[in-house]
C-alpha positions as CSV (number, residue, x, y, z in Angstrom):
1,M,14.5,-37.6,9.0
2,A,12.5,-34.4,8.3
3,H,11.6,-31.8,10.8
4,T,8.7,-33.1,13.0
5,P,6.2,-30.3,13.6
6,S,6.2,-29.0,17.2
7,S,3.1,-28.3,19.1
8,G,3.4,-24.6,18.1
9,D,3.8,-25.6,14.4
10,R,0.7,-27.7,14.6
11,A,-1.5,-25.1,16.2
12,N,-4.7,-24.8,14.0
13,V,-3.0,-26.7,11.2
14,P,-4.8,-29.7,9.6
15,T,-3.0,-32.9,10.3
16,P,-1.2,-34.3,7.3
17,T,-2.0,-37.8,6.2
18,H,0.5,-40.7,6.9
19,E,1.4,-40.7,3.2
20,A,2.1,-36.9,3.2
21,L,4.2,-37.3,6.4
22,A,6.1,-40.1,4.7
23,H,6.8,-37.9,1.7
24,S,8.0,-35.1,3.9
25,A,10.4,-37.5,5.6
26,R,11.8,-38.5,2.2
27,V,12.3,-34.8,1.4
28,G,14.0,-34.3,4.7
29,T,16.3,-37.3,4.1
30,H,17.3,-35.9,0.7
31,I,18.2,-32.6,2.2
32,E,20.1,-34.2,5.1
33,R,22.2,-36.1,2.5
34,M,22.9,-32.7,0.8
35,I,24.0,-31.3,4.1
36,A,26.3,-34.2,4.8
37,A,27.8,-34.1,1.3
38,S,28.5,-30.4,1.8
39,G,30.4,-30.8,5.0
40,G,27.5,-30.2,7.4
41,W,26.1,-26.9,6.1
42,I,24.3,-25.7,3.0
43,S,23.0,-22.2,2.2
44,F,19.4,-21.4,2.8
45,A,19.0,-20.9,-1.0
46,D,20.1,-24.6,-1.5
47,Y,17.7,-25.8,1.3
48,M,14.8,-23.9,-0.2
49,G,15.7,-25.0,-3.7
50,A,15.6,-28.7,-2.7
51,A,12.4,-28.3,-0.6
52,L,10.6,-26.8,-3.5
53,Y,12.2,-28.3,-6.6
54,A,14.2,-31.5,-5.9
55,P,13.3,-33.9,-8.8
56,G,10.4,-36.1,-7.8
57,L,10.3,-34.7,-4.2
58,G,10.1,-30.9,-4.1
59,Y,6.9,-29.1,-3.2
60,Y,6.3,-27.9,-6.8
61,V,7.2,-31.1,-8.6
62,A,5.9,-33.9,-6.5
63,G,2.2,-33.8,-7.4
64,A,0.2,-32.7,-4.4
65,R,-2.4,-30.1,-4.9
66,K,-1.0,-26.6,-4.3
67,F,-3.5,-24.0,-5.6
68,G,-7.0,-23.1,-4.7
69,L,-9.2,-23.8,-1.7
70,A,-8.1,-27.5,-1.6
71,G,-4.4,-26.5,-1.6
72,D,-2.1,-24.2,0.4
73,F,-2.8,-20.8,-1.0
74,V,-5.0,-19.0,-3.6
75,T,-3.5,-16.9,-6.4
76,A,-5.4,-14.1,-8.2
77,P,-6.4,-16.3,-11.2
78,E,-7.9,-18.8,-8.8
79,L,-10.1,-16.1,-7.3
80,T,-11.7,-14.9,-10.5
81,S,-11.3,-15.0,-14.2
82,L,-11.6,-11.2,-14.2
83,F,-7.9,-11.0,-13.3
84,G,-7.0,-12.6,-16.7
85,E,-9.6,-10.6,-18.5
86,A,-8.0,-7.4,-17.2
87,L,-4.6,-8.5,-18.3
88,A,-5.9,-9.0,-21.8
89,A,-6.1,-5.3,-22.4
90,P,-2.3,-4.5,-22.0
91,I,-1.4,-7.8,-23.7
92,E,-3.6,-6.9,-26.7
93,A,-1.9,-3.5,-27.0
94,V,1.6,-5.0,-27.0
95,L,0.8,-7.8,-29.4
96,A,-0.9,-5.3,-31.8
97,Q,2.5,-3.7,-32.2
98,L,4.3,-7.1,-32.8
99,P,2.6,-9.2,-35.5
100,G,3.4,-12.8,-35.0
101,G,4.4,-12.2,-31.4
102,S,3.9,-14.9,-28.8
103,L,2.7,-15.0,-25.2
104,I,4.8,-16.8,-22.6
105,E,3.8,-17.6,-19.0
106,L,6.3,-18.7,-16.4
107,G,5.0,-20.9,-13.6
108,P,1.5,-21.2,-14.9
109,G,0.0,-23.0,-11.9
110,T,-3.2,-24.8,-12.7
111,G,-3.6,-23.2,-16.2
112,R,-6.4,-20.9,-15.1
113,L,-4.7,-17.7,-16.0
114,A,-3.8,-19.1,-19.4
115,A,-7.4,-20.1,-20.0
116,D,-8.8,-16.8,-18.8
117,V,-6.3,-14.7,-20.9
118,L,-6.9,-16.8,-24.0
119,S,-10.7,-16.5,-23.6
120,A,-10.5,-12.8,-23.2
121,L,-8.1,-12.4,-26.2
122,A,-10.3,-14.5,-28.3
123,A,-13.3,-12.2,-27.5
124,R,-11.1,-9.3,-28.5
125,D,-10.0,-11.0,-31.7
126,A,-6.4,-10.6,-30.5
127,L,-5.2,-14.1,-30.0
128,P,-1.4,-14.7,-30.2
129,E,-0.1,-17.3,-32.6
130,R,1.4,-19.2,-29.7
131,Y,0.9,-19.3,-25.9
132,C,3.8,-21.0,-24.3
133,L,3.7,-22.4,-20.8
134,L,7.1,-22.9,-19.1
135,E,6.4,-25.7,-16.6
136,V,8.9,-28.2,-15.1
137,S,6.4,-30.3,-13.1
138,P,4.9,-33.2,-15.1
139,D,1.9,-33.3,-12.7
140,L,1.1,-29.6,-13.1
141,R,1.5,-29.9,-16.9
142,E,-1.1,-32.5,-17.0
143,R,-3.5,-30.4,-14.8
144,Q,-2.9,-27.4,-17.0
145,R,-3.6,-29.5,-20.1
146,E,-6.9,-30.9,-18.6
147,H,-8.0,-27.4,-17.5
148,L,-7.4,-25.9,-20.9
149,R,-9.0,-28.8,-22.6
150,D,-12.1,-28.3,-20.4
151,R,-12.2,-24.5,-20.7
152,V,-10.9,-23.6,-24.2
153,P,-10.7,-26.8,-26.2
154,N,-10.7,-24.9,-29.5
155,L,-7.7,-22.9,-28.5
156,L,-5.6,-25.8,-27.2
157,P,-3.7,-26.1,-30.5
158,R,-2.2,-22.6,-29.9
159,V,-0.8,-23.8,-26.5
160,A,2.7,-25.3,-26.2
161,W,4.7,-26.4,-23.2
162,I,8.3,-25.6,-22.8
163,D,11.0,-26.9,-20.4
164,V,13.5,-24.0,-20.5
165,L,13.6,-20.3,-21.2
166,P,13.4,-19.6,-24.9
167,G,16.7,-18.5,-26.5
168,H,14.8,-15.4,-27.7
169,W,11.3,-14.1,-27.4
170,R,9.1,-11.5,-29.0
171,G,5.7,-10.6,-27.6
172,V,4.6,-10.7,-23.9
173,L,6.1,-12.7,-21.1
174,L,3.9,-13.1,-17.9
175,A,5.3,-14.0,-14.4
176,N,2.4,-14.1,-11.9
177,E,3.5,-15.0,-8.3
178,M,6.7,-16.7,-9.6
179,L,9.6,-14.7,-8.4
180,D,8.6,-15.1,-4.7
181,A,9.4,-18.8,-5.1
182,V,13.0,-18.2,-6.4
183,P,15.2,-19.2,-3.5
184,P,17.1,-16.3,-1.9
185,H,20.2,-16.2,0.3
186,L,19.8,-15.1,3.9
187,I,22.4,-12.5,5.0
188,V,23.0,-11.4,8.6
189,R,24.8,-8.4,10.0
190,R,25.6,-8.9,13.7
191,G,28.0,-7.0,15.9
192,G,29.4,-5.3,12.8
193,A,30.3,-8.7,11.2
194,W,28.7,-10.3,8.2
195,F,27.3,-13.8,8.0
196,E,25.4,-16.0,5.6
197,R,22.6,-17.9,7.3
198,G,22.5,-21.5,6.2
199,V,21.1,-24.8,7.4
200,E,22.6,-27.7,9.3
201,S,21.1,-30.9,10.7
202,D,21.2,-31.9,14.3
203,G,19.9,-35.4,15.1
204,G,17.4,-35.2,12.2
205,E,16.3,-31.7,13.0
206,F,17.1,-28.8,10.7
207,R,18.2,-25.5,12.2
208,F,19.8,-22.2,11.1
209,A,23.5,-21.8,11.3
210,D,25.5,-18.7,10.5
211,R,28.9,-18.7,8.7
212,P,31.2,-15.7,8.2
213,L,30.6,-14.1,4.8
214,A,33.7,-12.9,3.0
215,K,33.8,-10.0,0.6
216,G,32.0,-10.8,-2.6
217,A,28.8,-10.2,-4.6
218,L,26.4,-11.3,-1.8
219,R,28.1,-9.2,0.9
220,C,28.4,-6.2,-1.4
221,A,24.7,-6.4,-2.3
222,A,23.8,-6.6,1.4
223,E,26.1,-3.7,2.3
224,A,24.4,-1.6,-0.3
225,C,20.8,-2.5,0.8
226,F,20.9,-3.0,4.6
227,P,20.0,0.1,6.6
228,G,22.0,1.7,9.4
229,D,24.8,-0.2,11.2
230,G,23.0,-2.3,13.8
231,D,22.1,-6.0,13.8
232,Y,20.0,-6.9,10.7
233,A,18.9,-9.9,8.7
234,S,17.2,-10.2,5.4
235,E,17.2,-11.8,2.0
236,I,19.3,-11.1,-1.1
237,N,18.1,-12.9,-4.3
238,P,20.8,-12.9,-7.0
239,A,19.0,-15.8,-8.7
240,A,15.8,-13.8,-9.2
241,Q,17.8,-10.9,-10.6
242,A,19.8,-13.2,-12.9
243,L,16.5,-14.7,-14.2
244,V,15.0,-11.3,-15.0
245,R,18.2,-10.1,-16.6
246,S,18.4,-13.2,-18.8
247,L,14.8,-12.7,-19.8
248,A,15.5,-9.1,-20.8
249,L,18.6,-10.1,-22.7
250,R,16.6,-12.6,-24.7
251,C,13.8,-10.2,-25.5
252,E,13.8,-9.0,-29.2
253,A,10.8,-6.8,-28.6
254,G,7.9,-6.9,-26.2
255,A,6.9,-6.5,-22.6
256,L,7.7,-8.4,-19.4
257,L,4.8,-8.2,-16.9
258,I,5.5,-9.3,-13.4
259,F,2.9,-9.6,-10.6
260,D,3.9,-10.5,-7.0
261,Y,4.0,-9.4,-3.5
262,G,6.9,-7.2,-2.4
263,F,8.3,-3.7,-2.0
264,P,10.8,-1.2,-3.5
265,A,14.2,-1.5,-1.8
266,S,13.5,1.4,0.6
267,E,10.6,-0.5,2.1
268,Y,12.0,-4.0,1.7
269,Y,15.1,-3.1,3.8
270,H,13.3,-0.9,6.2
271,P,15.0,-0.7,9.7
272,Q,12.0,-2.2,11.3
273,R,11.8,-5.2,8.9
274,N,15.0,-6.6,10.4
275,N,14.2,-10.3,10.1
276,G,13.4,-10.5,6.4
277,T,10.2,-11.6,4.7
278,L,10.5,-15.4,4.6
279,M,7.2,-17.2,4.9
280,T,5.6,-20.6,4.7
281,H,2.1,-21.5,3.5
282,Y,0.4,-24.7,4.4
283,R,-3.4,-25.3,4.0
284,H,-4.0,-21.5,3.9
285,R,-2.0,-20.9,7.1
286,A,1.0,-18.6,7.0
287,G,4.0,-19.3,9.2
288,N,7.6,-18.4,9.6
289,N,9.3,-21.7,10.3
290,P,11.0,-22.8,7.0
291,F,11.7,-26.3,8.4
292,F,8.0,-27.1,8.9
293,L,7.0,-30.1,6.8
294,P,9.6,-29.7,4.0
295,G,8.1,-30.7,0.7
296,L,4.5,-30.2,2.0
297,A,4.6,-26.5,2.8
298,D,5.4,-23.7,0.3
299,L,8.3,-21.4,1.0
300,T,8.4,-17.8,-0.2
301,A,10.1,-14.5,0.2
302,H,8.8,-11.1,-0.9
303,V,10.2,-9.5,-4.0
304,D,12.6,-6.6,-4.0
305,F,11.1,-4.8,-7.0
306,S,14.0,-2.3,-7.1
307,A,16.5,-5.1,-7.7
308,I,14.2,-6.7,-10.3
309,A,13.7,-3.5,-12.2
310,H,17.5,-2.8,-12.2
311,A,18.1,-6.4,-13.5
312,G,15.7,-5.7,-16.4
313,L,17.5,-2.5,-17.2
314,A,20.8,-4.3,-17.1
315,G,19.4,-6.7,-19.7
316,G,18.6,-3.9,-22.1
317,M,14.9,-3.4,-21.4
318,S,13.4,-0.1,-20.1
319,L,11.1,0.4,-17.1
320,A,7.5,0.8,-18.5
321,G,5.6,1.0,-15.2
322,Y,5.3,0.0,-11.5
323,A,2.1,0.2,-9.6
324,T,0.1,-1.5,-6.9
325,Q,-2.0,-4.4,-8.2
326,A,-5.2,-2.6,-7.3
327,R,-4.2,0.5,-9.4
328,F,-3.0,-1.7,-12.3
329,L,-6.3,-3.7,-12.5
330,V,-8.5,-0.7,-12.2
331,N,-6.6,1.0,-15.0
332,C,-7.1,-2.2,-17.1
333,G,-10.9,-2.0,-16.6
334,I,-11.6,-4.8,-14.0
335,L,-14.5,-2.8,-12.5
336,D,-16.0,-2.4,-16.0
337,A,-15.6,-6.1,-16.6
338,L,-17.3,-6.8,-13.2
339,A,-20.2,-4.6,-14.1
340,R,-20.8,-6.8,-17.2
341,R,-21.2,-9.9,-15.0
342,G,-24.8,-9.4,-14.4
343,E,-27.3,-7.7,-12.1
344,P,-25.7,-6.5,-8.8
345,Q,-28.1,-8.5,-6.8
346,S,-27.4,-11.8,-8.6
347,G,-25.4,-14.6,-6.9
348,A,-22.9,-14.7,-9.8
349,Y,-22.2,-10.9,-9.5
350,L,-21.8,-11.0,-5.8
351,R,-19.3,-13.9,-6.0
352,E,-17.2,-12.0,-8.5
353,A,-17.5,-8.8,-6.5
354,A,-16.2,-10.5,-3.4
355,A,-13.2,-11.8,-5.4
356,V,-12.5,-8.4,-6.9
357,Q,-12.6,-6.9,-3.5
358,K,-9.8,-9.3,-2.4
359,L,-7.8,-8.3,-5.5
360,L,-8.2,-4.5,-4.9
361,S,-8.5,-4.1,-1.1
362,P,-5.5,-2.6,0.7
363,A,-6.1,-5.0,3.5
364,E,-6.0,-8.0,1.1
365,M,-4.0,-8.2,-2.2
366,G,-4.4,-4.7,-3.5
367,E,-1.5,-2.9,-1.9
368,L,1.0,-5.6,-1.0
369,F,0.9,-7.1,-4.5
370,K,2.6,-5.0,-7.2
371,A,2.7,-4.9,-11.0
372,L,6.0,-4.2,-12.8
373,A,6.5,-3.9,-16.5
374,M,9.7,-3.8,-18.5
375,A,9.6,-3.1,-22.3
376,K,11.7,-3.1,-25.4
377,G,11.0,-2.0,-28.9
378,I,7.3,-1.0,-28.2
379,A,5.4,2.1,-27.2
380,E,5.7,2.2,-23.4
381,D,2.4,3.9,-22.6
382,L,0.9,0.7,-21.1
383,I,-2.7,1.1,-20.0
384,G,-2.1,-0.5,-16.6
385,F,0.2,2.4,-15.5
386,R,-1.6,5.4,-16.9
387,D,-2.8,6.4,-13.4
388,G,-0.9,5.8,-10.2
389,D,2.5,4.8,-11.7
390,Q,5.1,4.6,-8.9
391,S,8.2,4.0,-10.9
392,H,9.9,6.9,-9.1
393,R,9.9,4.7,-5.9
394,L,12.2,2.0,-7.4
């Protein structure tokens, strides 16, 4: 039986349908069986992995609407096509150096970013030979296909869907709000001792349970990152680092562009951020109870960009830039693109201006969201980082 929302969980949250609650119960039952099969305890990474990706059940694979106003959260491409139009500038610059290069997007959501980027590249006469979408959800694949068919039907022949990472790639690889959904491990230092925080089930209710953490990779990583010597809890994400290292190793030549919310290590593991960054998103409400409606609510953790950059370096790529999303987009000409959307008094312009404000404002997505670029075999003077590069902070 899945976690039943408490009165606190339910505050100001739309009531799920009976069908949605039944689905969440099935997800909970699946996780309970995992816990039982593992002797009564699983790591939080395993819990989050099942809640998000269990075949036919997980949040990202079971078919419910996730993105946009009717879903649980809004990503930059859902706000405005100007995000994809801005990305077209650095993508064009990289592809111009790599004739025949491809464009690959990890976790392409509804397909809006792909449609926007393809449209902008077509206008620049800079289309890639192939735009590959790595998507494991059959439902999302179909939604992406429908969206692309509606928006850019003439460009659909250039689009291909893939199930796994390519053995090698050459061109540009995009990862927009993808790494935050890679399940991390939760590590705790308490009274000078080290623990891994996992999940157990008590009468159908999930709860955290700490187990001693022996010397090994996880503990060594935490010992290197955690500040001071007092009690502290946070995330360590070897899976995200391994993914980026693998992408770097497979790169023949090109650029890896990552957009997500997060911090450099010095801020991520700040003494005052002593309970980590784990969050849930359900119907545009953010929470911190990871056991709230498993399978219906999104689970995320912020990105440690220092660890991600070092993973790319370990895979043979070089650091080409790190900046706030606001600085990156301004460098790429998003304000000029906005100015081309019509008269400042027109409804269309005002709608786009409001969306751009969300992307750029320090109080919205402009500062918390970052852009990171890794490169190999290309000129590294990428337009998005020509002003305001903060690579020295990683």
